[in-house]
C-alpha positions as CSV (number, residue, x, y, z in Angstrom):
1,X,14.1,-210.5,161.1
2,X,14.7,-207.1,160.4
3,X,12.1,-204.6,159.6
4,X,13.5,-203.4,157.0
5,X,14.3,-206.7,155.1
6,X,10.3,-207.3,155.8
7,X,9.0,-203.8,154.3
8,X,11.5,-204.2,151.2
9,X,10.3,-207.6,150.7
10,X,6.6,-207.0,151.2
11,X,6.7,-203.9,148.7
12,X,8.4,-206.3,146.1
13,X,5.9,-209.3,146.6
14,X,3.7,-206.4,146.1
15,X,5.2,-205.4,142.8
16,X,5.3,-208.7,141.4
17,X,1.3,-209.3,142.2
18,X,0.7,-206.7,140.6
19,X,2.7,-207.5,137.4
20,X,0.9,-211.2,136.9
21,X,-2.1,-209.5,137.8
22,X,-1.3,-207.3,134.7
23,X,-0.3,-210.1,132.7
24,X,-3.3,-212.0,133.4
25,X,-5.7,-209.2,132.8
26,X,-4.1,-208.5,129.1
27,X,-4.5,-212.0,128.6
28,X,-8.3,-211.5,129.8
29,X,-8.7,-208.4,127.3
30,X,-7.4,-210.1,124.3
31,X,-6.6,-207.1,122.4
32,X,-3.3,-204.9,121.7
33,X,-4.5,-201.9,122.2
34,X,-6.1,-202.5,125.6
35,X,-3.0,-205.0,126.6
36,X,-0.9,-202.2,125.7
37,X,-2.4,-199.5,128.0
38,X,-2.6,-202.0,131.1
39,X,1.3,-202.1,130.3
40,X,1.9,-198.1,130.2
41,X,0.4,-198.2,133.4
42,X,2.9,-200.6,134.9
43,X,5.4,-198.2,133.7
44,X,4.7,-196.1,136.9
45,X,4.9,-199.3,139.3
46,X,8.6,-200.3,138.6
47,X,10.3,-197.0,139.2
48,X,8.0,-195.9,142.0
49,X,8.5,-199.6,144.0
50,X,12.8,-199.2,143.2
51,X,12.5,-195.8,144.9
52,X,10.8,-197.2,148.0
53,X,12.5,-200.1,148.5
54,X,15.7,-198.2,148.1
55,X,14.8,-195.6,150.6
56,X,13.6,-198.1,153.3
57,X,16.9,-199.5,152.7
58,X,18.8,-196.5,153.3
59,X,16.8,-195.6,156.2
60,X,17.6,-199.2,157.8
61,X,21.5,-198.3,157.0
62,X,21.9,-194.6,157.8
63,X,23.7,-195.1,160.8
64,X,25.8,-197.5,159.2
65,X,27.0,-195.8,156.3
66,X,28.6,-192.3,155.8
67,X,27.3,-189.6,154.2
68,X,29.5,-189.6,151.4
69,X,28.3,-193.1,150.8
70,X,24.6,-192.0,150.7
71,X,25.4,-189.6,148.6
72,X,26.9,-191.8,145.6
73,X,23.9,-194.3,146.5
74,X,21.6,-191.2,145.7
75,X,23.5,-190.4,142.6
76,X,23.1,-194.0,141.4
77,X,19.6,-194.3,142.2
78,X,19.2,-190.9,140.4
79,X,21.2,-192.2,137.1
80,X,18.9,-195.2,137.0
81,X,16.0,-193.0,136.7
82,X,17.5,-190.7,134.3
83,X,18.0,-193.9,132.2
84,X,14.8,-195.0,132.5
85,X,12.5,-192.2,132.4
86,X,14.2,-189.8,130.0
87,X,13.1,-190.0,126.5
């Protein structure tokens, strides 16, 4: 199996594990204010995993893609991040 695919899948599994652990922690806390604080911390995880997995994928495809296509991918990811993070 390709090491880039394994790395991307591993990051996603770690991200999912963090999400499930946070949900269980929220249930254990049983208070809205504390659960909201945990949820706010998760806002860091999502975009970070998106950037890391996309970067790993691009490194894996770098020899197969033209510079123009790589630029379009970065533009798309940038638009996603601006849409997610801009208030």
